[in-house]
LOMARNU-583076 format. One line per 5 residues: number of its first residue (from 1); for each residue x negated, y, z negated of C-alpha. Coordinates in steps of 0.1 Angstrom, whole numbers. Layout:
<atoms>
NUM	X:Y:Z  ...
</atoms>
This chain:
<atoms>
1	4:0:1  -28:22:-8  -48:14:21  -13:22:45  -8:59:28
6	-42:73:30  -42:58:68  -13:77:71  -17:101:61  -43:111:81
11	-30:100:110  -7:127:101  -29:152:96  -51:145:122  -14:145:150
16	-7:178:133  -36:203:127  -48:195:163  -18:202:180  3:233:158
21	-19:267:162  -17:255:204  21:248:201  28:274:191  6:299:217
26	24:275:242  62:287:225  54:322:241  43:315:270  69:291:278
31	95:317:268  80:348:285  79:334:315  113:313:321  123:344:315
36	97:366:343  107:330:364  145:338:362  143:374:365  118:375:398
41	139:342:413  173:341:414  189:308:426  158:287:434  151:299:393
46	177:271:387  160:248:407  135:241:376  169:233:362  178:198:379
51	143:185:366  152:192:329  168:157:322  143:137:339  119:156:316
56	139:149:284  149:118:294  108:106:298  95:118:275  115:109:248
61	113:71:262  82:76:264  77:96:225  99:65:214  72:37:225
66	40:63:213  54:62:179  62:21:180  25:16:193  10:40:165
71	31:27:131  23:-13:147  -18:4:145  -17:21:116  -1:-13:104
76	-34:-35:116  -60:-12:104  -41:-18:73  -44:-45:73  -81:-47:85
81	-93:-24:53  -70:-47:31  -95:-80:42  -129:-57:37  -112:-48:3
86	-110:-84:-9  -140:-96:11  -167:-73:-7  -150:-73:-38  -154:-108:-45
91	-180:-112:-18  -199:-135:-47  -164:-157:-49  -170:-161:-8  -209:-167:-14
96	-199:-196:-41  -175:-213:-20  -196:-205:14  -167:-188:32  -187:-166:49
101	-184:-181:84  -147:-177:74  -141:-144:69  -159:-133:93  -139:-150:117
106	-107:-139:100  -121:-98:102  -127:-108:134  -95:-119:140  -79:-86:125
111	-104:-68:144  -91:-75:177  -52:-72:168  -57:-36:152  -77:-27:192
116	-51:-42:213  -27:-23:189  -44:10:193  -49:-1:232  -7:-1:239
121	-9:28:225  -35:47:238  -17:36:271  22:50:261  8:73:255
126	-17:84:288  12:78:305  33:111:299  5:135:319  4:117:353
131	41:115:349  41:156:341  18:159:372  42:141:396  73:161:384
136	53:193:390  45:178:421  82:176:431  94:206:419  71:226:438
141	72:207:470  109:213:467  109:251:461  79:256:485  110:238:514
146	135:261:498  110:292:496  108:295:532  151:295:538  151:325:513
151	122:340:532  142:337:567  171:347:556  156:383:537  163:371:502
156	124:369:492  95:387:504  61:371:505  45:390:484  77:386:455
161	79:349:467  39:343:456  45:356:428  75:332:422  52:302:430
166	26:311:407  49:318:374  66:284:383  27:276:381  25:290:350
171	53:279:341  40:239:348  16:239:323  28:248:286  58:220:301
176	30:193:308  15:205:275  45:202:255  47:163:265  13:162:250
181	24:180:215  56:158:212  34:123:221  18:137:189  46:144:167
186	58:110:179  21:99:161  22:117:133  61:104:127  53:67:132
191	22:76:109  44:90:87  74:65:85  59:42:57  50:73:39
196	87:89:39  101:49:27  76:60:0  80:94:-11  122:83:-7
201	124:50:-22  146:49:-58  129:37:-92  149:5:-108  147:27:-137
206	169:54:-132  179:81:-162  218:82:-168  228:113:-160  235:132:-197
211	206:111:-211  203:129:-249  167:126:-267  159:100:-285  152:111:-318
216	120:101:-343  113:67:-347  128:56:-381  142:24:-386  141:-2:-366
221	139:-23:-329  168:-42:-319  172:-70:-294  205:-80:-286  213:-113:-267
226	185:-94:-244  177:-113:-210  159:-101:-179  148:-114:-145  133:-105:-117
231	157:-96:-88  193:-99:-82  197:-125:-57  214:-163:-70  189:-184:-88
236	164:-160:-92  148:-173:-124  153:-156:-161  124:-144:-174  136:-138:-208
241	175:-155:-221  193:-145:-249  165:-129:-273  180:-120:-312  150:-102:-328
246	149:-71:-354  116:-52:-360  118:-28:-392  92:1:-389  64:-3:-403
251	64:-45:-392  39:-61:-369  50:-86:-347  26:-110:-330  39:-126:-301
256	24:-161:-286  31:-182:-260  20:-204:-234  14:-188:-201  45:-172:-180
261	67:-169:-213  76:-137:-214  55:-119:-235  41:-93:-216  76:-84:-202
266	94:-85:-234  73:-54:-248  71:-39:-215  114:-35:-223  102:-13:-250
271	97:17:-226  121:4:-200  92:-3:-177  117:-34:-167  157:-27:-176
276	174:-58:-188  196:-82:-166  219:-85:-195  225:-74:-231  211:-48:-255
281	173:-31:-271  185:-7:-290  157:19:-311  177:33:-344  213:27:-328
286	203:40:-293  202:17:-263  171:29:-246  191:31:-210  211:61:-228
291	183:84:-237  157:102:-216  128:82:-203  104:111:-218  116:111:-249
296	119:71:-247  77:70:-239  69:100:-265  69:73:-289  52:49:-277
301	16:38:-270  -2:11:-250  -32:-5:-251  -36:-32:-218  -66:-53:-215
306	-69:-40:-181  -82:-11:-197  -69:25:-172  -90:54:-172  -97:81:-149
311	-123:91:-128  -129:123:-151  -146:131:-185  -143:117:-219  -126:143:-232
316	-101:144:-208  -94:103:-208  -86:105:-248  -68:137:-248  -46:121:-209
321	-11:139:-211  -24:155:-239  -44:183:-221  -44:210:-247  -51:194:-280
326	-80:209:-297  -115:195:-290  -115:188:-329  -86:165:-331  -104:146:-297
331	-135:139:-318  -109:130:-350  -91:101:-330  -127:89:-313  -139:87:-347
336	-112:67:-360  -117:48:-325  -155:35:-334  -163:59:-300  -181:94:-313
341	-213:76:-319  -220:62:-284  -198:95:-269  -223:119:-282  -251:95:-265
346	-238:102:-233  -254:132:-210  -226:151:-213  -215:138:-249  -176:145:-240
351	-176:165:-213  -194:134:-187  -177:122:-162  -169:79:-167  -166:76:-133
356	-135:58:-110  -118:31:-138  -142:43:-159  -169:14:-144  -198:39:-160
361	-194:21:-199  -190:-17:-209  -158:-35:-213  -157:-25:-254  -166:14:-243
366	-138:16:-220  -111:-2:-247  -126:24:-273  -118:52:-255  -80:34:-245
371	-73:28:-284  -85:68:-289  -60:82:-269  -32:60:-284  -44:73:-319
376	-46:110:-303  -10:106:-294  1:95:-323  30:74:-319  53:59:-340
381	57:24:-321  23:9:-305  19:-21:-273  -13:-39:-280  -17:-65:-249
386	-42:-84:-250  -60:-56:-257  -92:-75:-269  -86:-107:-248  -116:-95:-222
391	-145:-87:-238  -173:-107:-256  -174:-118:-295  -190:-88:-305  -177:-62:-288
396	-146:-78:-296  -150:-72:-331  -159:-33:-327  -129:-29:-311  -108:-51:-338
401	-118:-24:-368  -110:8:-339  -75:-16:-340  -68:-15:-377  -74:22:-376
406	-47:26:-350  -22:7:-367  -22:18:-401  14:31:-407  29:22:-370
411	52:-3:-361  31:-26:-340  39:-52:-311  5:-76:-305  0:-104:-278
416	-32:-118:-282  -48:-148:-262  -71:-156:-293  -43:-167:-324  -71:-159:-345
421	-57:-119:-337  -28:-127:-347  -27:-143:-382  -30:-110:-399  5:-101:-386
426	33:-98:-409  62:-120:-387  49:-142:-350  70:-148:-328  69:-175:-305
431	80:-177:-268  85:-210:-250  102:-206:-211  113:-171:-223  133:-179:-251
436	123:-178:-289  116:-209:-298  102:-201:-337  95:-170:-364  77:-167:-390
441	43:-160:-405  16:-176:-399  13:-199:-429  46:-210:-426  42:-216:-388
446	16:-236:-394  34:-261:-416  53:-269:-385  47:-291:-360  58:-266:-335
451	43:-246:-305  22:-224:-323  7:-256:-340  0:-268:-313  -12:-237:-295
456	-33:-233:-325  -51:-262:-326  -57:-265:-291  -77:-231:-292  -90:-247:-327
461	-107:-275:-308  -121:-254:-282  -139:-237:-307  -158:-271:-317  -156:-286:-284
466	-163:-255:-260  -161:-277:-225  -122:-278:-235  -98:-259:-213  -90:-225:-227
471	-54:-218:-231  -42:-182:-220  -25:-162:-201
</atoms>
């Protein structure tokens, strides 16, 4: 999608910027020339009107063809860029599996498809000029034949007639260029179709008309018969089914289960990244679908496994969404997240640009900046979605210490790959195939021979026998 949008924007910019200035110039030329031709040519000028339907019809047909072939060319360009991106970013996997030749062949095939699509686009646009030249030649020949009779009958003097023909030649140039402008315009339209489709698409989660702000969270979050499935088709698999759960303010709730159980989906319902298929989700008695999205999401902080940082300064990443916050508050949040020390060791401290997606930082450093961002937001509801699963043991220890500072005084939903991190939760919810199969404290669940005990024992065995297959999301 990103490749398509970037390519389409570049094509639209090129198509319009290359002709817009000259188009305006030719419009004025055409207006004044038509006026002069009508005044000077009299009834001969009406001969030119006969060619307008043919010119308009051919321009429309050619334009449609150009638009269609341009769209196909843009799609093929996006395809080849996706192949390049996948191959370059996954080059070690390609080498490890000996797939270099196959990837080269795949690229060549895509390149040939792009070449064919571009040749069709060029061929469609190339028809325009010869066709306009043909119309012009026929019009001039007809005017010469008719003009001879007009001169013979005294309707024109030779000088007036020559001036008229000169104006017709002058008129031909902007008409010919308008055909080329139409091609460029159709290329822009063809390239912009995906842009408009993207910008005009409606969000699946929409705010109700008349939605009211959510008051400050003070009591509980309640799921009542909450079910969710992707898509509206009959037979769509339910990700969550009839979830009944109440979480009190200040409670730390851990959610565990095997891969695909619906853990992340459950917590993503709280900030309305998705809407329930059926049932209700209430915060302090307010259905989340009846409140404004801004007031709802302002009370929720999120730290995920995939840390999202921007190509900006450390300070701006921590203060994301709060640009006017003081430097003192930013540094205080960084200290609480155990990030202040490594930030001050950077070349420009808090003003250091961290690079695209924060790739100049280690995984643990990126995660601690994300935690500092959540601390600074100071939201009463916190979602920790696999916040430490991608870290090594040393980094995880630092991040866990930072998380202890973050969860104080908040209602926390914890999803963790390593069950050792959820033992301190007030309650643990066990999800299996989209339903809650058990709820309780760690000690209580360990006494039962259920899913939680099975997952915990598997991870315990993994510690003793490193070759065992890992369990996780």
